[in-house]
PATIDREN-853421 format. One line per 8 residues: number of its first residue (from 1); their letters; for each residue x, y, z of C-alpha. Coordinates in pm, whole numbers. Layout:
<atoms>
NUM) A) X:Y:Z; ...
</atoms>
This chain:
<atoms>
1) MNTFLGYF) 1064:812:5338; 732:709:5486; 564:1002:5311; 711:896:4976; 603:535:5021; 256:645:5128; 208:858:4817; 362:586:4599
9) VWGLILAA) 125:317:4728; -179:544:4697; -66:638:4347; -62:272:4248; -398:208:4412; -556:495:4219; -365:451:3892; -465:89:3826
17) PLWWLAWR) -844:147:3814; -802:473:3621; -579:302:3364; -830:17:3327; -1116:264:3282; -925:460:3018; -837:134:2840; -1196:7:2856
25) LRLARFVP) -1341:333:2719; -1067:350:2452; -973:704:2551; -639:676:2369; -815:746:2039; -848:1109:2148; -472:1150:2201; -304:1317:1901
33) NWARPASA) -42:1117:1708; 248:1341:1810; 177:1273:2178; 172:895:2144; 478:678:2201; 676:597:1887; 569:231:1903; 200:330:1889
41) RPLELPPQ) 229:574:1599; 140:463:1248; 448:365:1052; 524:585:752; 720:407:482; 941:582:231; 787:628:-115; 1016:362:-264
49) LGALVIRG) 834:93:-66; 485:207:-161; 468:-36:-453; 567:-332:-238; 353:-293:71; -17:-211:88; -166:-178:436; 98:-401:590
57) KRRTDVVM) 52:-689:345; 313:-788:92; 204:-784:-267; 230:-1122:-432; 246:-990:-788; 582:-821:-722; 860:-1078:-708; 1168:-989:-510
65) RRPSAVPP) 1470:-1214:-519; 1768:-1218:-294; 2106:-1184:-464; 2188:-1542:-366; 1874:-1665:-544; 1968:-1509:-878; 2083:-1780:-1119; 2454:-1769:-1202
73) APASAANL) 2570:-1606:-1524; 2648:-1838:-1814; 3010:-1955:-1849; 3056:-1758:-2171; 3010:-1423:-1991; 3346:-1305:-1862; 3338:-1177:-1506; 3600:-903:-1489
81) AEPRS) 3541:-810:-1126; 3720:-1001:-854; 3496:-1189:-613; 3422:-1026:-278; 3567:-1190:26
</atoms>
């Protein structure tokens, strides 16, 4: 157990400065995308969303409304479907 704790402590002592140095020199840019964690990979959207999102910003010229925000149909239009519960 003492051997494990000794290696563990020395691993932490050596890992912290090496991590800081790699972070400071931005060495992660040389790591290929497939080797990065999923949270660090660029997000690929399906083609249906290409018209709505450009570089992470919503387009203001495309108006999307929620179903609850759609105005109700006029009283003269007969609604044949039963309401959902």
